[in-house]
TIZAVEX-67052 format. One line per 2 residues: number of its first residue (from 1); for each residue x, y, z of C-alpha. Coordinates in steps of 0.1 Angstrom, whole numbers, plus 2048, in hexadecimal, padded with zeros to 3 digits. Example, Ala and Ser with C-alpha at 12.3 -4.5 7.8 and 13.67 -1.06 7.14 Angstrom:
BEGIN
1) 87B 7D3 84E | 889 7F5 847
end
This chain:
BEGIN
1) 993 58D 87E | 99D 5A1 85F
3) 98B 596 840 | 9A1 587 826
5) 9A0 570 808 | 9BB 556 806
7) 9C0 53E 7E9 | 9D4 51D 7E3
9) 9DB 509 7C4 | 9D7 4E6 7D2
11) 9D7 4D3 7B1 | 9E1 4DC 78D
13) 9C9 4F7 781 | 9B4 4F4 7A1
15) 9B4 512 7B9 | 99F 514 7D8
17) 996 536 7E7 | 98E 53D 80C
19) 97B 55C 817 | 983 560 83C
21) 976 57A 855 | 95A 588 840
23) 93C 571 849 | 930 561 869
25) 948 573 880 | 936 568 8A0
27) 93D 544 899 | 95D 536 8A8
29) 96A 530 885 | 95C 537 862
31) 966 53A 83E | 958 539 81B
33) 96B 520 805 | 968 523 7DF
35) 972 50E 7C1 | 966 51A 79F
37) 944 52B 7A6 | 93B 512 7C2
39) 93C 523 7E4 | 937 512 806
41) 932 525 827 | 942 511 844
43) 93F 518 869 | 949 507 889
45) 93E 50F 8AD | 948 4FD 8CD
47) 93C 502 8F0 | 954 511 908
49) 94E 4F6 922 | 941 4D2 921
51) 91E 4CB 92F | 91E 4BD 952
53) 921 497 951 | 92B 497 92C
55) 93D 476 924 | 940 478 8FE
57) 94A 491 8E3 | 929 4A0 8D5
59) 933 4AA 8B1 | 917 4B2 898
61) 91D 4BA 873 | 902 4C8 85C
63) 908 4CD 837 | 8ED 4DE 823
65) 8E9 4E7 7FE | 8D3 505 7F8
67) 8C0 504 7D7 | 8C6 529 7D3
69) 8EA 520 7CE | 8E1 514 7AB
71) 8C6 52E 7A5 | 8AA 516 7AB
73) 88B 511 7C0 | 886 4F1 7D4
75) 86C 4D9 7C8 | 84D 4D3 7DC
77) 832 4E8 7EB | 845 4FB 806
79) 860 509 7EF | 87B 508 80A
81) 895 4EF 813 | 888 4D4 82B
83) 898 4B6 83C | 8BB 4AE 82F
85) 8BD 49A 80F | 8D1 47A 80D
87) 8ED 48D 7FB | 8EF 4A6 818
89) 8EF 48B 832 | 90B 478 821
91) 91F 498 81D | 91B 49F 842
93) 927 47C 84B | 946 481 835
95) 94F 4A1 848 | 948 491 86A
97) 95D 473 863 | 97B 488 858
99) 97A 4A1 875 | 96F 48D 893
101) 991 47A 898 | 9A3 49C 898
103) 993 4AA 8B7 | 9A8 4A4 8D6
105) 9A0 485 8EA | 98D 490 909
107) 97F 4AF 8F9 | 95A 4AC 902
109) 94C 4CF 8F9 | 92E 4CF 8E2
111) 93A 4D8 8BF | 926 4E0 89F
113) 932 4E3 87B | 91A 4F2 862
115) 922 4F5 83D | 90A 504 823
117) 90F 504 7FD | 906 528 7F4
119) 911 527 7CF | 913 50A 7B7
121) 921 50B 794 | 913 4E8 78C
123) 936 4DA 787 | 949 4DC 7A8
125) 938 4C9 7C4 | 937 4DB 7E6
127) 93B 4BB 7FB | 961 4BA 7FA
129) 964 4E0 7FD | 94E 4DF 81C
131) 967 4C6 82C | 985 4DD 825
133) 971 4FC 830 | 966 4EC 851
135) 98A 4E3 858 | 996 506 850
137) 97B 515 867 | 986 4FE 884
139) 9AB 504 87D | 9A9 52A 87F
141) 992 529 89D | 99A 527 8C2
143) 98A 504 8C4 | 9A3 4E8 8CD
145) 9A7 4D6 8AC | 9C4 4BF 8A2
147) 9BF 4C6 87D | 9C0 4D3 863
149) 9B2 4B9 84C | 9A7 4BC 828
151) 991 4A8 80F | 994 4A4 7EA
153) 981 48F 7D0 | 996 479 7B9
155) 98B 470 795 | 99C 459 77B
157) 996 463 757 | 9AA 456 739
159) 9C2 444 751 | 9CA 465 763
161) 9C1 46F 786 | 9AF 490 78B
163) 9AB 4A3 7AC | 987 4B1 7B1
165) 97A 4A8 78F | 95B 4BA 783
167) 939 4AB 780 | 93E 4A6 75B
169) 960 496 760 | 952 47E 779
171) 93A 470 75F | 958 462 74D
173) 96C 459 76C | 974 436 778
175) 978 443 79B | 962 45A 7B1
177) 974 45A 7D2 | 976 473 7EF
179) 996 472 804 | 99A 485 825
181) 9BB 489 837 | 9D4 49D 84A
183) 9F8 4A7 843 | A04 485 850
185) 9EA 46C 844 | 9C8 463 835
187) 9AB 461 84E | 98D 45A 838
189) 984 44C 816 | 963 446 805
191) 95A 441 7E0 | 950 42B 7C3
193) 965 41D 7A7 | 962 409 787
195) 974 3E9 790 | 996 3F9 797
197) 9B4 3E5 7A5 | 9C2 3E7 7C8
199) 9E1 3F8 7BA | 9CD 412 7A8
201) 9BA 419 7C8 | 9D9 41E 7DC
203) 9E8 435 7C1 | 9C8 449 7C1
205) 9CA 44D 7E7 | 9EE 459 7E5
207) 9E6 471 7C9 | 9CA 480 7DE
209) 9E0 483 7FC | 9F8 49A 7EA
211) 9DC 4B3 7E4 | 9D0 4AF 807
213) 9F2 4B7 816 | 9F3 4D8 802
215) 9D1 4E2 80F | 9DB 4D9 833
217) 9FB 4ED 832 | 9E8 50A 823
219) 9D0 509 841 | 9EE 509 859
221) 9FD 527 848 | 9DC 53A 84A
223) 9D9 532 86F | 9FD 53D 876
225) 9F5 55F 866 | 9D4 564 879
227) 9E4 558 89A | 9C4 54E 8AD
229) 9CE 53C 8CD | 9BD 51B 8D4
231) 9A9 51D 8F4 | 9B3 506 910
233) 99D 4EB 91C | 99E 4D2 938
235) 9A1 4AF 92B | 98C 498 940
237) 9A0 47E 952 | 994 462 967
239) 99C 461 98C | 9BE 450 990
241) 9B4 43E 9AF | 994 431 9A0
243) 9A7 426 981 | 9C1 412 996
245) 9A6 402 9AB | 991 3F7 98D
247) 9AF 3E9 97A | 9BA 3D6 999
249) 997 3C8 99D | 994 3BE 978
251) 9B6 3AC 979 | 9B7 392 95D
253) 991 38D 95B | 98D 39F 93A
255) 9AC 38E 92B | 99D 36D 935
257) 97B 375 924 | 98C 382 905
259) 9A1 363 902 | 983 34B 901
261) 97A 352 8DC | 955 358 8E3
263) 938 362 8CC | 928 384 8D1
265) 90D 379 8E9 | 923 365 900
267) 93F 380 8FF | 926 39C 907
269) 918 387 923 | 938 37E 934
271) 946 3A2 931 | 925 3AE 93F
273) 929 397 95D | 94B 3A5 964
275) 940 3C9 960 | 921 3C3 976
277) 936 3B5 992 | 94F 3D2 991
279) 933 3EB 98F | 922 3DC 9AD
281) 943 3DC 9C1 | 94A 401 9BB
283) 926 40C 9BF | 928 3FE 9E2
285) 94A 40D 9E8 | 93F 430 9DC
287) 91D 42F 9EC | 925 44A A06
289) 93B 45E 9EE | 92E 481 9E4
291) 93F 47C 9C2 | 931 459 9BC
293) 922 461 99A | 942 46E 98B
295) 956 451 99A | 93E 437 98C
297) 941 448 96A | 967 444 96D
299) 962 41F 976 | 94F 419 955
301) 969 42D 941 | 986 419 950
303) 974 3F8 94A | 96E 400 925
305) 992 40A 920 | 99E 3EA 931
307) 987 3D5 91B | 993 3E6 8FC
309) 9B7 3E1 906 | 9B2 3BC 90D
311) 9A2 3B6 8EB | 9BE 3CA 8D9
313) 9DA 3BA 8EB | 9CE 397 8E2
315) 9CE 3A0 8BD | 9EF 3B2 8BE
317) A02 399 8D3 | 9F2 378 8CA
319) 9E3 37F 8A7 | 9C3 36F 8B4
321) 9A2 381 8B2 | 985 383 8CA
323) 973 365 8BB | 993 350 8B6
325) 998 359 891 | 9B9 360 880
327) 9BD 384 873 | 9B3 37C 84F
329) 999 362 858 | 974 368 84E
331) 956 35C 861 | 93F 340 854
333) 928 34B 838 | 907 33D 82C
335) 8ED 34B 815 | 8CD 343 801
337) 8B8 354 7E6 | 893 355 7E0
339) 88B 356 806 | 86F 371 803
341) 854 360 7F0 | 842 37D 7DF
343) 861 394 7DB | 86E 397 7B7
345) 890 38B 7C4 | 89F 386 7E7
347) 8BC 378 7FA | 8C7 370 81D
349) 8EC 376 823 | 8FB 36B 845
351) 920 370 84F | 927 367 872
353) 90F 379 888 | 906 393 86D
355) 8E8 38C 857 | 8D7 3A1 83B
357) 8B5 399 82D | 8B4 3AA 80B
359) 896 3AE 7F4 | 896 3BA 7D0
361) 878 3CC 7C1 | 874 3D4 79C
363) 860 3F2 792 | 857 407 774
365) 863 429 769 | 849 439 77F
367) 859 42A 79E | 87A 43C 799
369) 885 453 7B5 | 883 478 7AD
371) 8A3 48A 7B5 | 8A3 4AF 7BC
373) 8C6 4BB 7C3 | 8E0 4D4 7B8
375) 8F0 4BC 79F | 8D5 4A4 795
377) 8B0 4A6 78E | 8AF 484 77C
379) 89C 466 789 | 8AE 44C 79D
381) 8A8 429 78F | 8BC 414 7A7
383) 8BB 418 7CD | 8C5 404 7EB
385) 8B5 40A 80D | 8C5 3FD 82D
387) 8B3 3F7 84D | 8C2 3F0 86F
389) 8A7 3E6 888 | 8B0 3E5 8AD
391) 8A8 3C0 8AF | 8C6 3B8 899
393) 8DD 3BF 8B7 | 8C5 3B1 8D1
395) 8B9 3D3 8DD | 899 3E8 8DE
397) 89A 40A 8CE | 88A 424 8B7
399) 87D 41A 894 | 873 432 879
401) 885 448 860 | 8A9 43C 859
403) 8C5 44D 86B | 8E5 45B 85C
405) 8F7 43A 862 | 8DD 426 850
407) 8DD 43E 833 | 903 43D 831
409) 905 416 832 | 8E9 413 818
411) 8FB 42C 801 | 91C 419 804
413) 90B 3F8 7FA | 8F8 40A 7DE
415) 918 418 7CF | 929 3F6 7D1
417) 90E 3E6 7BB | 906 404 7A5
419) 923 3FF 78D | 918 3DC 785
421) 8F4 3E5 77E | 8E5 3E3 75B
423) 8DB 405 74C | 8B6 40D 74A
425) 8B8 409 724 | 8C5 3E5 729
427) 8AD 3DC 745 | 88F 3F3 746
429) 886 3EF 76B | 88A 406 789
431) 89B 3F0 7A4 | 899 3F3 7C9
433) 8AC 3DE 7E2 | 8A3 3DE 807
435) 8BD 3D0 81F | 8AE 3C8 841
437) 8C9 3BF 85A | 8BB 3A3 86F
439) 8DB 39C 883 | 8F9 3B2 887
441) 91C 3AC 894 | 933 3BF 87C
443) 930 3CC 858 | 90B 3CA 851
445) 911 3E2 833 | 928 3C8 823
447) 90D 3AD 829 | 8F5 3C4 817
449) 90D 3C5 7F9 | 910 39F 7F7
451) 8EB 399 7FE | 8E1 3B5 7E6
453) 8F6 3A6 7C9 | 8E5 384 7CF
455) 8C2 393 7D1 | 8C7 3A5 7B0
457) 8D1 385 79F | 8B4 373 7AF
459) 89D 38D 7A0 | 8AB 388 77D
461) 8BD 3A9 77C | 8DA 3A5 763
463) 8F5 3B4 778 | 917 3B3 767
465) 929 3A0 783 | 922 396 7A7
467) 92F 3AF 7C1 | 93D 3A6 7E4
469) 948 3BB 801 | 95E 3B7 820
471) 965 3CC 83E | 98A 3CE 849
473) 998 3DA 86A | 9BA 3E3 877
475) 9CB 3E5 899 | 9EB 3F9 89F
477) A04 3F3 8BB | A28 3FC 8C0
479) A38 3F6 89E | A1D 3DC 898
481) 9FD 3DC 883 | 9E5 3BF 87E
483) 9CC 3C0 861 | 9AB 3AE 868
485) 993 3A0 84E | 96D 39F 854
487) 96D 3B2 875 | 951 3AD 88E
489) 942 3C9 8A3 | 95A 3C8 8C0
491) 978 3CA 8A8 | 969 3E9 898
493) 965 3F9 8BA | 988 3F1 8C6
495) 99B 3F4 8A5 | 9AD 411 894
497) 99E 40E 872 | 97D 404 861
499) 983 3FC 83C | 966 3F0 826
501) 96E 3E4 803 | 956 3D8 7E9
503) 95B 3CA 7C6 | 95A 3AE 7AC
505) 975 396 7A3 | 983 3B0 78B
507) 986 3CE 7A2 | 979 3E5 7BD
509) 957 3F6 7B9 | 954 409 7DA
511) 968 411 7F9 | 963 422 81B
513) 97F 427 834 | 981 438 856
515) 9A2 439 869 | 9A2 442 88E
517) 9C8 447 891 | 9E0 45C 87C
519) 9FE 451 869 | 9F4 42F 859
521) A10 426 841 | A07 41F 81D
523) A17 3FD 81F | 9FD 3F3 83A
525) 9E1 401 825 | 9EE 3ED 807
527) 9EE 3CE 81D | 9CA 3D5 828
529) 9BF 3D9 803 | 9CE 3B8 7F8
531) 9C1 3A5 816 | 99F 3B4 80F
533) 9A1 3A7 7EB | 9A6 384 7F8
535) 989 388 80F | 973 396 7F3
537) 97B 378 7DD | 971 361 7FA
539) 94F 373 7FD | 949 36F 7D8
541) 952 34A 7D9 | 939 345 7F5
543) 91E 359 7E3 | 924 343 7C3
545) 91B 324 7D7 | 8F7 332 7D8
547) 8F4 346 7B7 | 90C 34E 79B
549) 8F8 362 781 | 8D6 373 77D
551) 8B6 35F 779 | 8AB 35D 754
553) 887 363 75D | 878 37F 772
555) 861 377 78F | 83D 371 786
557) 835 38D 79E | 84B 3A7 78D
559) 83C 3C0 775 | 83E 3B8 750
561) 84D 3D3 73A | 84C 3D7 714
563) 85C 3F4 701 | 850 401 6E0
565) 861 41B 6C9 | 849 431 6B6
567) 84E 44E 69E | 84F 470 6AF
569) 832 47E 69B | 81B 462 6A8
571) 821 46A 6CD | 803 482 6CD
573) 7EC 467 6BF | 7F5 44F 6DB
575) 7F0 469 6F6 | 7D0 477 6E6
577) 7BF 498 6EE | 7C3 49F 713
579) 7D3 47C 718 | 7B2 46A 710
581) 7C1 450 6FA | 7DD 445 710
583) 7C7 446 72F | 7AD 430 71D
585) 7C8 418 713 | 7D5 414 736
587) 7B2 40F 744 | 7A7 3F6 72A
589) 7C8 3E1 72A | 7D0 3E4 74F
591) 7F3 3F2 748 | 808 410 74F
593) 815 423 731 | 82D 440 72E
595) 83E 450 711 | 860 461 70E
597) 86B 475 6F0 | 88E 46A 6E5
599) 89A 47E 6C7 | 880 47B 6AC
601) 872 45A 6BB | 85B 452 6D7
603) 865 437 6F1 | 845 427 6FF
605) 849 412 71E | 82C 3FB 727
607) 82A 3EB 74A | 811 3D1 756
609) 80D 3B5 76F | 80B 39C 753
611) 81B 398 731 | 7F9 394 71F
613) 7ED 3B6 72B | 80E 3C7 720
615) 80C 3B6 6FE | 7E8 3C2 6F9
617) 7F2 3E6 700 | 810 3E2 6E9
619) 7FA 3D6 6CC | 7E1 3F3 6D1
621) 7FD 40D 6D1 | 80B 3FE 6B1
623) 7E8 400 6A2 | 7E4 425 6AC
625) 806 42E 69D | 801 41A 67E
627) 81B 3FF 686 | 806 3E3 679
629) 816 3C1 673 | 80C 3AA 657
631) 801 388 665 | 7F7 397 686
633) 7D3 393 694 | 7BF 3B2 69E
635) 79E 3B8 6AE | 78B 3D0 698
637) 768 3DF 694 | 752 3DB 675
639) 74D 3FE 666 | 73C 3F6 645
641) 72F 3D8 631 | 72F 3D6 60B
643) 726 3BB 5F2 | 74B 3B3 5EE
645) 754 3B3 613 | 756 3C8 633
647) 76C 3E4 63F | 77A 3DE 661
649) 78C 3F8 677 | 7AA 3E7 687
651) 7BA 407 694 | 7AE 42A 699
653) 7A9 438 676 | 7B6 418 665
655) 79C 404 652 | 7A3 3E4 63F
657) 790 3D0 626 | 783 3AE 631
659) 77A 39F 60F | 75C 389 60F
661) 772 36C 604 | 788 370 623
663) 76B 36D 63D | 76B 347 63E
665) 775 329 62A | 752 322 61F
667) 742 337 605 | 730 357 611
669) 715 367 5FB | 70B 384 612
671) 723 38F 62D | 706 3A2 63E
673) 6F8 381 648 | 716 37B 65F
675) 720 39D 66C | 712 3BF 673
677) 720 3E2 676 | 730 3E8 698
679) 739 3C3 69E | 75B 3BB 6AD
681) 76F 3A3 697 | 791 393 69A
683) 7A3 395 678 | 7C6 38E 66B
685) 7D9 3A9 658 | 7E3 397 637
687) 7F4 3B4 626 | 7FB 3D9 627
689) 7F9 3E3 603 | 808 400 5F1
691) 7F7 420 5FC | 7F0 412 61F
693) 7D1 3FD 616 | 7CC 3DF 62D
695) 7C1 3BD 623 | 7B0 3A8 63F
697) 7A6 384 644 | 791 371 65C
699) 793 34E 64C | 7B9 34D 650
701) 7B3 349 676 | 799 32D 672
703) 7A1 308 66E | 79D 2FB 64B
705) 77F 2E5 646
end
């Protein structure tokens, strides 16, 4: 392939460049896509033949961000990139979700997409470029691919939409949303928003699609010039005789089970009984057949298609769902807070057969997550971790590090809540939510949003507003579309769309959408958005029956935090030579103390497991920095005794005079009869006189005779 650089202006002032035929020429398809000074190398390779016995499409996507792209070394000991970061995993998922529906049905050849950010200008994120580059690589290759597709990011700054906003522009944007689509329609959406309306959301999607169409047409033009022929492949088809025999045996059995309106367990049991009977019949029938294994695989495939068809037809023709609900009907909801006794906050949120047990932990500045990425090295002060143990669906399985699905679901819930979180300046705690899915039958990520919002309020976190989430589905037939609210697992499996929408009563805060078919009209999408709004309000109403606002007091088990502002030139005195002073303070008071320089001031944060300890450390720091308060009581050390009184050191280098008349109410002739040098003494600071002299008293703290 002749090397060439092609460019396209896909949005006002935004030009994307593609270097084709220069790098990775042994891959089936490759290109380097560039926007600004950000460059991403994208490759795709697909096996010429499927593996023997292959029954699914094995697509893998890996997106990596090399630190050398930004002229940096990775953190840590090894000084090389290790396992993928959450950002890389999430970017890989975005590419996968956009491309997977565009490979032909029945194409089972192992396929791998790899994208690598090789240059980063710190302003243009490589995640959306990787999506476009991966599509270009597949489009100009011989791999069967029903693309092209393209992805763009949408921002909303000063009431204007922006395509592929820079990192700086996103800081002021009310929308950070990635949209993927083809020439005909949108296939994927994911993002976070600051309480935008449904109409603004739909307008943003339409705005993004205009840029997507330009990028898709450009890819088709490049492909026409290159002229690579798509290689033929044999689409696997089930044995026609087996298909007819299985369908004849099934008859109306699956229609009858679907019509009963069963819960998950009963439905799975009765479907399993039908499947077992059919499997046993054909195993006996094919016992002497040399091709028995292949034919039994066809039996399973035909059965699954028949089950899917039975479930879809009931919804399309009867407008009645698997469990007997109407399309917009939501399953029963119940919840409670404070379930976990020693957690700082917790909730139990149950919707139908999906349940999330959410805990909230409050931590100090030292608990923040260190981020080492191309665009951010700041600490992360709010995080939501999602766990999906196998028992939640009644199965056994692997436990351990979270998979890509768990990371993606947790990040969606985190984004939904993030916009309603107080800033660290407003609420000086690092916050971690853990959502353990204890039961699952549809939309456990949305249960995590609802349960997470309630756990935050139970912990006393002053969130701006409660956040709820709902999963929507859609089924398309001949000139017919049915929008489903609060989908369960089987409806996700059989449906044509999975649309998760989160938000408050005032607007949307996060969204994720995957579409399995092409050509969804915007009118249907608008219907889904508004039906989701009604469902979200229902969720918020049910949550409000349990908790409506944050607790006014933190848990007794939560760390107590006090902040003190000191002059910048006194920071050194608090730290001390080699950190001796601050280390001694922490040891003696049982606290954690850290100092940040903010302008010409120092912000001191004190954390302890009790308020008394934190206040003790606070007083000592004020003493060290000379922030002495008149009327406050200090513990001092007698440094000298004179005829007229004693000098007591109440802070390092700060002595005050305890006049003999201020020792006690009764007359004292000789103070040395009562105290000695080196004694510890509690005294009250009466006055800070001109010149910094301190007047102390002991008798002011004693009851009058």
